[in-house]
C-alpha positions as CSV (number, residue, x, y, z in Angstrom):
1,M,-44.4,-22.8,62.5
2,A,-41.3,-24.9,61.8
3,A,-37.7,-25.0,62.9
4,R,-34.9,-23.8,60.6
5,V,-31.6,-25.6,60.5
6,N,-29.9,-22.2,60.7
7,K,-27.8,-20.7,63.5
8,K,-28.8,-17.1,62.4
9,R,-32.6,-17.7,62.7
10,S,-34.1,-20.6,64.4
11,F,-37.7,-20.4,63.2
12,L,-39.8,-20.2,60.1
13,F,-43.4,-19.0,59.5
14,V,-44.8,-21.5,57.1
15,S,-47.2,-19.5,55.0
16,K,-50.6,-21.0,54.0
17,V,-50.8,-18.5,51.0
18,L,-47.3,-18.1,49.7
19,G,-47.0,-21.4,47.8
20,K,-43.4,-22.2,48.9
21,H,-43.3,-24.8,51.6
22,I,-46.8,-26.2,51.4
23,P,-49.2,-26.7,48.5
24,V,-51.9,-24.1,47.9
25,N,-54.5,-23.1,45.5
26,P,-52.5,-21.1,42.9
27,Y,-55.2,-18.4,43.0
28,T,-54.6,-18.1,46.7
29,S,-51.0,-17.1,46.1
30,L,-51.9,-14.7,43.3
31,L,-54.5,-13.2,45.5
32,S,-52.1,-12.5,48.4
33,G,-50.0,-10.3,46.1
34,A,-53.2,-8.6,44.7
35,A,-54.4,-7.9,48.2
36,L,-51.1,-6.1,49.0
37,A,-51.6,-4.1,45.7
38,V,-55.1,-3.0,46.9
39,L,-53.6,-1.8,50.2
40,L,-50.9,0.1,48.3
41,Y,-53.5,1.8,46.0
42,K,-55.5,2.9,49.0
43,E,-52.3,4.3,50.6
44,L,-51.2,6.2,47.5
45,V,-54.6,7.2,46.2
46,P,-56.5,8.2,49.4
47,Q,-59.7,9.2,47.6
48,S,-60.2,5.5,46.6
49,G,-60.6,4.4,50.2
50,Q,-64.3,3.2,50.0
51,Q,-63.7,1.3,46.8
52,M,-60.5,-0.3,48.0
53,D,-62.2,-1.3,51.3
54,K,-64.7,-3.4,49.3
55,L,-61.9,-5.0,47.4
56,I,-60.0,-5.8,50.6
57,Q,-63.1,-7.5,51.9
58,E,-63.2,-9.6,48.7
59,A,-59.5,-10.4,49.0
60,V,-59.8,-11.5,52.7
61,R,-62.8,-13.8,51.8
62,G,-60.7,-15.4,49.0
63,L,-57.7,-15.8,51.2
64,L,-59.7,-17.6,53.9
65,D,-61.7,-19.7,51.4
66,P,-59.7,-21.4,48.7
67,N,-63.0,-22.2,46.8
68,Y,-63.5,-18.4,46.5
69,A,-59.9,-17.5,45.7
70,K,-60.3,-17.5,41.9
71,E,-63.4,-15.4,41.9
72,A,-61.9,-12.9,44.3
73,Y,-58.7,-12.7,42.3
74,E,-60.6,-12.1,39.1
75,K,-62.7,-9.3,40.7
76,L,-59.5,-7.5,41.8
77,M,-57.9,-8.0,38.4
78,N,-60.9,-6.6,36.7
79,E,-60.6,-3.3,38.5
80,R,-57.6,-2.4,36.2
81,L,-56.0,0.0,38.7
82,T,-53.9,2.8,37.3
83,F,-51.6,5.2,39.0
84,A,-51.9,8.8,37.7
85,F,-48.4,9.7,38.7
86,P,-45.7,11.4,36.5
87,E,-43.6,8.2,36.4
88,P,-44.2,4.5,37.0
89,I,-44.3,2.9,40.5
90,K,-41.3,0.6,40.8
91,F,-41.8,-2.8,42.5
92,V,-38.9,-4.9,43.8
93,G,-39.5,-8.5,44.9
94,F,-36.9,-10.2,47.2
95,A,-35.5,-13.5,46.1
96,E,-36.2,-16.2,46.3
97,T,-39.4,-16.5,48.3
98,A,-41.1,-13.2,47.3
99,T,-40.4,-13.3,43.5
100,A,-44.0,-14.3,42.7
101,L,-45.5,-12.3,45.5
102,G,-43.9,-9.1,44.2
103,H,-44.8,-10.0,40.6
104,S,-48.5,-10.7,41.5
105,M,-48.6,-7.4,43.4
106,Y,-47.2,-5.4,40.5
107,R,-49.5,-7.3,38.0
108,L,-52.7,-5.8,39.5
109,F,-51.8,-2.5,37.9
110,D,-52.8,-2.2,34.3
111,D,-50.4,0.7,33.6
112,G,-47.8,2.9,35.3
113,A,-45.8,0.1,37.0
114,T,-42.5,-1.7,36.6
115,Y,-41.2,-4.8,38.3
116,I,-37.8,-6.5,39.0
117,H,-36.8,-9.1,41.5
118,T,-33.5,-9.6,43.2
119,T,-31.5,-12.8,42.5
120,R,-28.9,-14.9,44.1
121,E,-27.5,-15.9,40.7
122,D,-24.2,-14.6,39.4
123,I,-24.4,-13.4,35.8
124,P,-20.9,-12.2,34.9
125,D,-21.9,-10.5,31.7
126,L,-24.1,-8.1,33.6
127,R,-23.3,-5.5,36.2
128,P,-25.7,-5.4,39.1
129,V,-27.7,-2.2,39.4
130,I,-27.9,-2.6,43.1
131,R,-26.5,-5.2,45.5
132,F,-27.2,-5.8,49.2
133,E,-27.1,-8.5,51.9
134,E,-29.8,-10.4,53.8
135,E,-28.0,-10.8,57.1
136,H,-30.1,-13.6,58.7
137,S,-30.3,-15.8,55.6
138,H,-28.4,-18.9,54.7
139,A,-27.8,-17.2,51.3
140,V,-27.0,-13.5,52.0
141,D,-26.1,-12.0,48.7
142,H,-28.8,-10.2,46.6
143,R,-28.3,-8.6,43.2
144,C,-30.6,-6.8,40.7
145,Y,-29.7,-7.2,37.0
146,A,-31.8,-4.6,35.1
147,L,-31.5,-4.7,31.4
148,N,-32.5,-1.1,31.5
149,E,-29.8,0.6,33.6
150,D,-32.2,3.4,34.4
151,A,-34.7,1.0,36.0
152,F,-34.3,2.7,39.4
153,A,-33.9,6.3,38.1
154,G,-36.3,9.0,38.9
155,D,-37.8,10.2,42.1
156,G,-41.1,8.2,42.3
157,P,-41.8,5.7,45.1
158,I,-40.2,2.3,45.2
159,V,-42.2,-0.6,46.6
160,L,-40.1,-3.4,48.3
161,V,-41.9,-6.7,48.6
162,D,-41.0,-9.5,50.9
163,D,-43.0,-12.4,52.3
164,E,-42.2,-11.6,55.9
165,I,-40.5,-8.7,57.8
166,T,-39.1,-9.9,61.1
167,T,-36.5,-7.3,62.0
168,G,-36.5,-5.3,58.7
169,K,-32.7,-5.2,58.4
170,T,-32.9,-6.6,54.8
171,T,-35.2,-3.7,53.8
172,L,-33.0,-1.1,55.5
173,N,-30.0,-2.5,53.6
174,I,-31.6,-2.2,50.2
175,I,-33.0,1.2,50.9
176,R,-29.5,2.4,51.8
177,D,-28.1,1.0,48.6
178,I,-30.8,2.4,46.4
179,Q,-30.7,5.8,48.1
180,E,-26.9,6.0,47.6
181,H,-27.3,5.5,43.8
182,F,-30.9,6.5,43.0
183,P,-32.1,9.0,45.7
184,R,-35.8,9.6,46.2
185,K,-38.2,10.6,48.9
186,Q,-40.6,7.7,49.3
187,Y,-40.4,3.9,49.9
188,V,-43.1,1.4,50.7
189,I,-42.4,-2.0,52.3
190,A,-45.0,-4.6,51.6
191,S,-45.2,-8.0,53.2
192,L,-47.6,-10.7,54.2
193,L,-46.3,-10.6,57.8
194,D,-44.8,-7.8,59.8
195,W,-43.3,-8.9,63.1
196,R,-41.0,-5.9,63.8
197,T,-40.5,-4.9,67.5
198,D,-40.7,-1.4,68.8
199,S,-36.9,-1.1,68.5
200,D,-37.0,-2.4,64.9
201,E,-39.7,0.2,64.0
202,Q,-37.5,2.8,65.6
203,A,-34.7,1.8,63.3
204,F,-36.9,2.6,60.4
205,A,-37.8,6.0,61.9
206,D,-34.1,6.7,62.5
207,L,-33.3,5.9,58.8
208,E,-36.1,8.2,57.7
209,A,-34.6,11.0,59.7
210,E,-31.1,10.3,58.6
211,L,-31.8,10.1,54.8
212,G,-34.7,12.5,54.7
213,I,-37.2,10.0,53.3
214,R,-40.5,8.5,54.2
215,I,-41.0,4.7,54.6
216,T,-44.6,3.3,54.6
217,P,-45.1,-0.3,55.8
218,L,-48.0,-2.4,54.4
219,S,-48.9,-5.9,55.5
220,L,-51.7,-8.4,55.6
221,L,-50.9,-9.3,59.2
222,K,-49.0,-7.4,61.8
223,G,-48.1,-8.4,65.3
224,K,-45.3,-9.1,67.9
225,I,-43.5,-12.4,68.4
226,E,-41.3,-13.7,71.2
227,I,-38.5,-16.2,70.4
228,Q,-37.6,-19.0,72.9
229,G,-35.2,-21.8,72.6
230,A,-32.0,-22.3,70.5
231,P,-31.5,-23.0,66.8
232,I,-31.1,-26.6,65.7
233,L,-27.4,-26.9,64.7
234,D,-26.9,-30.7,64.9
235,H,-27.3,-31.9,61.3
236,T,-26.7,-35.5,62.2
237,E,-30.4,-36.1,63.0
238,Y,-31.5,-34.3,59.8
239,A,-31.5,-36.6,56.9
240,G,-33.4,-34.2,54.7
241,Q,-35.7,-37.1,53.6
242,T,-37.7,-37.5,56.8
243,G,-41.1,-38.8,56.0
244,N,-40.2,-40.1,52.5
245,A,-37.1,-42.0,53.5
246,E,-38.6,-45.5,53.1
247,H,-39.8,-44.7,49.6
248,A,-36.5,-43.1,48.7
249,A,-34.6,-46.3,49.5
250,T,-36.3,-48.2,46.8
251,S,-36.9,-45.5,44.1
252,T,-35.0,-45.1,40.9
253,V,-35.6,-43.0,37.8
254,E,-34.7,-43.1,34.2
255,V,-35.3,-39.9,32.1
256,N,-36.6,-40.9,28.7
257,Q,-39.9,-41.0,26.8
258,D,-40.5,-44.6,27.7
259,S,-40.2,-44.1,31.5
260,P,-43.5,-44.7,33.3
261,G,-42.3,-42.4,36.2
262,I,-40.7,-39.3,34.9
263,I,-41.2,-37.7,31.5
264,D,-38.7,-35.2,30.2
265,C,-40.5,-32.3,28.5
266,H,-38.9,-29.5,26.5
267,L,-40.6,-26.3,25.8
268,E,-38.3,-25.6,22.9
269,K,-37.7,-22.3,21.2
270,D,-39.6,-23.3,18.0
271,A,-42.6,-24.3,20.1
272,S,-42.6,-21.4,22.6
273,T,-42.7,-17.7,22.1
274,F,-41.2,-16.8,25.5
275,E,-38.6,-14.2,24.8
276,R,-35.2,-15.0,26.0
277,V,-32.0,-13.4,27.4
278,S,-28.8,-15.0,26.2
279,H,-26.6,-14.6,29.3
280,S,-24.6,-17.3,31.1
281,S,-24.6,-17.9,34.9
282,L,-21.6,-18.8,37.0
283,S,-22.0,-20.9,40.1
284,T,-19.7,-21.0,43.1
285,D,-18.6,-24.5,42.2
286,G,-17.4,-23.1,38.8
287,Y,-20.2,-24.4,36.6
288,V,-21.1,-22.2,33.6
289,N,-24.6,-22.6,32.4
290,T,-25.1,-21.2,28.9
291,A,-28.8,-21.9,28.6
292,P,-30.7,-18.6,28.1
293,Y,-33.0,-17.1,30.7
294,L,-36.6,-16.2,30.1
295,K,-36.8,-12.4,29.7
296,Y,-40.0,-11.6,31.5
297,T,-39.7,-13.6,34.8
298,G,-38.9,-10.3,36.5
299,R,-35.2,-11.0,37.0
300,F,-34.2,-8.5,34.3
301,G,-37.1,-6.1,34.8
302,L,-40.4,-5.6,33.1
303,Q,-43.1,-3.0,32.6
304,S,-46.8,-3.0,32.0
305,A,-46.4,-3.0,28.3
306,D,-44.8,-6.5,28.6
307,N,-47.8,-8.1,30.3
308,P,-50.1,-9.0,27.3
309,A,-47.3,-11.0,25.6
310,L,-46.5,-12.8,28.8
311,D,-50.1,-13.6,29.5
312,A,-50.6,-15.0,26.1
313,E,-47.6,-17.3,26.3
314,I,-48.6,-18.5,29.8
315,A,-52.0,-19.4,28.4
316,R,-50.5,-21.3,25.4
317,T,-48.1,-23.2,27.7
318,A,-50.9,-24.1,30.1
319,E,-52.8,-25.5,27.2
320,R,-49.9,-27.7,26.1
321,L,-49.2,-29.0,29.6
322,N,-52.9,-29.7,30.1
323,Q,-52.8,-32.2,27.2
324,L,-50.4,-34.2,29.4
325,R,-52.7,-34.4,32.4
326,S,-53.9,-37.9,33.1
327,G,-55.0,-37.7,36.7
328,Q,-57.3,-35.6,38.9
329,R,-55.0,-34.5,41.7
330,T,-52.2,-32.4,40.2
331,L,-49.3,-30.5,41.7
332,V,-47.4,-27.9,39.7
333,M,-44.0,-27.1,41.2
334,G,-42.0,-24.0,40.6
335,T,-38.2,-24.1,41.2
336,G,-36.3,-21.6,43.3
337,E,-36.7,-18.1,42.1
338,F,-38.8,-19.3,39.1
339,M,-42.2,-19.1,40.8
340,Y,-44.6,-16.6,39.1
341,I,-44.9,-18.1,35.7
342,P,-45.4,-21.7,37.1
343,M,-48.0,-20.3,39.5
344,R,-49.9,-18.6,36.7
345,I,-49.7,-21.8,34.6
346,A,-51.0,-23.8,37.5
347,A,-53.9,-21.4,37.8
348,E,-54.9,-22.0,34.2
349,L,-54.7,-25.8,34.3
350,G,-58.2,-26.1,35.7
351,P,-59.6,-27.6,39.0
352,D,-57.8,-29.9,41.4
353,V,-54.5,-28.3,40.8
354,S,-52.2,-27.3,43.7
355,Y,-49.0,-25.2,43.5
356,Q,-45.8,-24.9,45.5
357,S,-42.1,-24.4,44.8
358,T,-38.8,-25.9,45.7
359,T,-36.8,-23.9,48.3
360,R,-33.3,-23.5,49.5
361,S,-34.4,-23.0,53.1
362,P,-33.2,-25.8,55.4
363,V,-36.1,-26.8,57.6
364,Y,-36.2,-29.5,60.2
365,P,-39.1,-32.0,59.2
366,H,-41.1,-33.2,62.1
367,Q,-44.4,-35.1,62.2
368,E,-46.7,-33.4,64.7
369,E,-50.1,-31.8,64.4
370,G,-49.7,-28.1,63.8
371,Y,-46.1,-28.2,62.8
372,G,-45.4,-26.7,59.3
373,V,-43.1,-29.2,57.6
374,A,-44.0,-32.9,58.0
375,C,-41.6,-34.4,55.4
376,G,-39.1,-33.4,52.8
377,V,-36.4,-34.5,50.3
378,T,-33.2,-32.7,49.5
379,Y,-30.7,-32.6,46.7
380,P,-27.8,-30.4,45.4
381,S,-29.1,-27.7,43.1
382,P,-28.5,-28.4,39.4
383,E,-27.3,-24.8,39.1
384,D,-24.8,-25.0,42.0
385,S,-23.9,-28.2,43.7
386,T,-22.8,-26.3,46.8
387,V,-26.4,-25.2,47.4
388,R,-29.0,-27.6,48.7
389,N,-32.6,-27.4,47.5
390,F,-35.6,-28.9,49.3
391,I,-39.1,-30.1,48.5
392,Y,-41.4,-30.2,51.5
393,N,-44.8,-31.6,52.4
394,V,-45.3,-34.0,49.5
395,E,-46.5,-37.3,50.8
396,P,-46.5,-40.6,48.8
397,G,-49.9,-41.0,47.1
398,Q,-50.9,-37.4,47.7
399,Y,-51.0,-36.6,43.9
400,D,-51.8,-38.4,40.7
401,E,-49.1,-36.4,38.9
402,I,-46.6,-33.6,39.4
403,F,-45.4,-31.0,36.9
404,V,-42.0,-29.6,37.8
405,L,-41.2,-26.4,35.8
406,L,-37.6,-25.2,35.4
407,E,-36.6,-22.0,33.7
408,R,-33.3,-23.4,32.4
409,E,-31.9,-26.8,31.8
410,S,-28.5,-27.8,33.3
411,D,-26.1,-30.5,32.4
412,P,-27.7,-34.0,32.6
413,E,-25.3,-35.2,35.3
414,R,-26.1,-32.1,37.4
415,M,-29.9,-32.7,36.9
416,K,-29.7,-36.3,38.1
417,P,-29.8,-35.7,41.9
418,M,-32.9,-33.6,41.4
419,L,-34.6,-36.2,39.3
420,D,-33.7,-38.9,41.9
421,A,-35.3,-36.7,44.6
422,L,-38.4,-36.3,42.5
423,A,-38.6,-40.1,42.3
424,C,-38.7,-40.2,46.1
425,L,-42.0,-38.3,46.3
426,G,-44.1,-41.4,45.8
427,C,-46.0,-40.1,42.7
428,K,-46.6,-42.3,39.7
429,N,-46.1,-39.6,37.0
430,V,-43.7,-36.7,37.3
431,H,-43.3,-34.4,34.3
432,V,-40.2,-32.3,34.3
433,A,-40.6,-29.4,31.8
434,Y,-37.6,-27.2,30.8
435,F,-38.5,-23.9,29.2
436,N,-35.3,-23.9,27.2
437,G,-32.6,-26.5,26.7
438,L,-28.9,-26.5,26.5
439,T,-27.8,-25.3,23.0
440,K,-25.2,-28.1,22.7
441,Q,-27.1,-30.9,24.2
442,E,-29.5,-33.3,22.4
443,N,-32.8,-33.1,24.2
444,K,-34.4,-36.5,24.6
445,G,-37.8,-37.4,25.7
446,A,-41.4,-36.3,25.2
447,R,-41.6,-32.9,23.6
448,I,-44.3,-30.3,23.9
């Protein structure tokens, strides 16, 4: 557990499998989504019950034992599950925390599935297919930009994936929006944790009756919680660098190929076959980023036929990054919504590799046994200076090197606060890899 700096919700469950706030074995995170996929298959294909029960046992063993996570994940992936339905099952992951969870759940199915995740980014060239609000969040607006405008068409089930369901209001909001534009009869809500109260569950039953639909909940853990105390609202005590402040006071960083601390790596178009989408984003502070997006992150939708090309490029990228490894203890860090591809790359870098991501969740760092966030650094997002990003639970000397993977590069001045924050982590070597650079900027530094 940890305390949020948020008047709407005072607490945070710090997941040991998600790969967001604390470092994990990357196969553990991938396995958490795969485990949800097994539960889904058992639900939708009842005759598979005995086979799925065995896979669930494998998944549980892997989630509890990081040393078995890779073997368990590979066993689940080798099942090559297929839905014999008239149309694909549609998966939707919630940004930013569940983008990789939803992708890894979808990825277990060899055929007959599509995936898209919501985003907080504003892409003016595209019209959102659906749009809804996450009421308790510090960033409430969610959008879905599907390159295929028929991504939600049809009457097959839609699977909504979130890391945690506390009240379920977010899920009810998106179901209402989808049902208004793309009506159907069946929805599934999948999450690691389900803490809904009896009254919350009744709200789902009421919506089912109102819309004439069926909503099936799936989770790895389900229980009840009781909230005591008030939210932390006084930011004066929250420096955002608790635990790393002493190191932060003396750290500087220069981004060039001669820097012993941070290396600027560019996965350039001529060295990478990741397909791109040429759309600009607009931030609330007026910054227009013209760097292209990667097409198959899930932000714009993808289907099973896209998986082989993505897998091959992930393997090639991991091979190139592995050539830069110089230490034993390595952390691979995803950024914001860009979680699944970095997680997969981390899994293919070999042993002694941990994974986690930056986050926009403001959490109060506190050093006490059993508390979920011991330290952190904060910086304004390169994409939007009005949004603060955070890196939690990285102690000085914890890693020999850190790889930070960013989908898009921003203007160098906007990148500097993030690079300064990375220099505060107390790690000798930090590699910052951009998957594509600005078209009008000269990219300097080590190239891969």
